[in-house]
C-alpha positions as CSV (number, residue, x, y, z in Angstrom):
1,X,-107.1,97.3,-65.1
2,X,-108.4,93.7,-65.1
3,X,-108.7,91.8,-61.9
4,X,-106.3,88.8,-61.6
5,X,-107.7,85.5,-60.3
6,X,-105.5,82.9,-58.7
7,X,-106.2,79.2,-58.6
8,X,-106.0,76.9,-55.6
9,X,-103.6,74.6,-57.6
10,X,-101.2,77.6,-58.1
11,X,-101.4,78.5,-54.4
12,X,-100.7,74.9,-53.3
13,X,-97.8,74.6,-55.8
14,X,-96.3,77.7,-54.4
15,X,-96.6,76.6,-50.7
16,X,-95.1,73.2,-51.7
17,X,-92.0,75.1,-52.9
18,X,-91.4,76.1,-49.3
19,X,-91.1,72.5,-48.0
20,X,-87.8,71.9,-46.2
21,X,-87.2,75.6,-45.6
22,X,-85.6,75.8,-42.2
23,X,-87.6,77.2,-39.3
24,X,-86.4,80.8,-38.4
25,X,-88.4,83.0,-36.1
26,X,-89.7,86.1,-38.0
27,X,-88.1,85.0,-41.3
28,X,-89.9,84.7,-44.6
29,X,-87.5,83.7,-47.3
30,X,-88.1,80.5,-49.3
31,X,-85.3,78.0,-48.9
32,X,-83.6,80.1,-46.3
33,X,-85.9,80.4,-43.3
34,X,-89.5,80.9,-42.2
35,X,-91.8,80.7,-39.3
36,X,-95.5,79.9,-39.7
37,X,-96.5,83.5,-40.3
38,X,-93.5,84.0,-42.6
39,X,-94.7,81.1,-44.7
40,X,-98.1,82.8,-45.3
41,X,-96.4,86.1,-45.9
42,X,-94.1,84.5,-48.5
43,X,-97.1,83.0,-50.4
44,X,-98.8,86.4,-50.3
45,X,-95.8,88.1,-51.8
46,X,-95.5,85.4,-54.6
47,X,-99.0,86.2,-55.7
48,X,-99.8,89.8,-54.7
49,X,-96.4,91.5,-54.4
50,X,-95.8,93.8,-51.5
51,X,-97.3,92.7,-48.2
52,X,-100.4,94.7,-47.2
53,X,-99.0,95.8,-43.9
54,X,-95.7,96.2,-42.1
55,X,-95.2,93.5,-39.6
56,X,-93.9,94.6,-36.2
57,X,-91.3,92.5,-34.4
58,X,-92.8,89.8,-32.3
59,X,-91.5,87.5,-29.6
60,X,-92.3,83.7,-29.5
61,X,-94.8,84.4,-26.7
62,X,-96.5,87.4,-28.4
63,X,-100.0,85.8,-28.4
64,X,-99.9,84.9,-24.7
65,X,-98.5,88.3,-23.7
66,X,-101.2,90.3,-25.5
67,X,-104.1,88.0,-25.2
68,X,-105.8,89.5,-28.3
69,X,-106.7,87.6,-31.5
70,X,-104.0,89.6,-33.5
71,X,-103.5,86.9,-36.0
72,X,-107.2,86.5,-36.7
73,X,-107.6,90.3,-36.8
74,X,-104.9,90.5,-39.5
75,X,-106.6,87.6,-41.4
76,X,-109.9,89.5,-41.3
77,X,-108.2,92.7,-42.6
78,X,-106.3,91.1,-45.5
79,X,-108.0,87.8,-46.3
80,X,-111.5,86.5,-46.7
81,X,-113.0,84.7,-43.7
82,X,-114.3,81.2,-44.4
83,X,-116.3,78.7,-42.3
84,X,-113.8,76.0,-41.3
85,X,-116.3,73.4,-42.7
86,X,-115.8,75.0,-46.1
87,X,-112.0,75.1,-46.1
88,X,-110.3,74.1,-49.4
89,X,-106.7,73.6,-50.5
90,X,-104.9,77.0,-50.6
91,X,-106.8,78.3,-47.5
92,X,-105.0,79.7,-44.5
93,X,-105.6,77.8,-41.3
94,X,-105.1,79.4,-37.8
95,X,-104.8,77.2,-34.7
96,X,-105.0,77.9,-31.0
97,X,-102.9,75.7,-28.7
98,X,-105.2,76.2,-25.6
99,X,-109.0,76.6,-25.4
100,X,-108.9,80.2,-24.0
101,X,-105.7,81.3,-25.8
102,X,-105.5,83.4,-29.0
103,X,-104.7,81.6,-32.3
104,X,-101.0,81.8,-32.8
105,X,-100.1,79.2,-35.4
106,X,-100.7,79.3,-39.1
107,X,-100.6,76.9,-42.0
108,X,-102.0,76.4,-45.5
109,X,-104.3,73.6,-46.4
110,X,-102.5,71.6,-49.1
111,X,-104.9,68.7,-49.8
112,X,-108.4,67.6,-48.8
113,X,-110.5,69.5,-46.3
114,X,-110.2,70.7,-42.7
115,X,-111.9,67.4,-41.7
116,X,-109.5,65.1,-43.6
117,X,-106.6,66.7,-45.3
118,X,-103.0,67.9,-45.2
119,X,-101.5,71.3,-44.4
120,X,-98.1,72.9,-44.8
121,X,-96.7,74.9,-41.9
122,X,-93.4,75.9,-40.2
123,X,-92.8,75.2,-36.5
124,X,-89.8,75.5,-34.2
125,X,-87.2,72.7,-34.3
126,X,-88.4,71.6,-37.8
127,X,-88.3,72.7,-41.4
128,X,-91.5,73.7,-43.3
129,X,-93.4,70.4,-43.5
130,X,-96.6,68.9,-44.7
131,X,-98.7,67.4,-41.8
132,X,-101.9,65.4,-41.7
133,X,-104.8,67.2,-40.1
134,X,-105.1,64.7,-37.4
135,X,-107.7,65.0,-34.6
136,X,-105.1,66.9,-32.4
137,X,-104.9,69.7,-35.1
138,X,-108.6,69.6,-36.0
139,X,-109.5,70.3,-32.3
140,X,-107.3,73.3,-32.3
141,X,-108.4,74.8,-35.7
142,X,-109.9,78.2,-34.8
143,X,-110.1,80.2,-38.1
144,X,-109.9,79.7,-41.8
145,X,-109.2,82.5,-44.3
146,X,-109.0,82.5,-48.1
147,X,-106.5,84.5,-50.1
148,X,-108.3,87.2,-52.1
149,X,-109.4,86.5,-55.7
150,X,-109.0,82.8,-55.6
151,X,-111.0,80.6,-58.0
152,X,-111.8,77.0,-57.7
């Protein structure tokens, strides 16, 4: 069976289709509701089909409660780790909100680089939106992952 390769342009086009999807904790349905992880999960399903692992229920404070880098560990298990300096559109960005806290927010780079670009993410009290990677976000960028089998 031939290996399928996906383009960055196709990934970005897919994630843009999620714009304006309302924020819903633990949801992952385009146009209906998504949280930041649900957005990444939805893009995965659009390209790869079934999600690679069953997602357990999680509370809004799941990262603080456990203290482990669960989101980064999942990224390492199913995606390809990338140096943040090498991030390109279509890559998954993980952010930590405090210096010693685990990464708990995800988005997908939609334009530019991690140094000067835009990313699409879902966050509470907002719909899925495209945001500039301003200094506030760049300081909190902890991990970058690439979807498997992505070509330039």
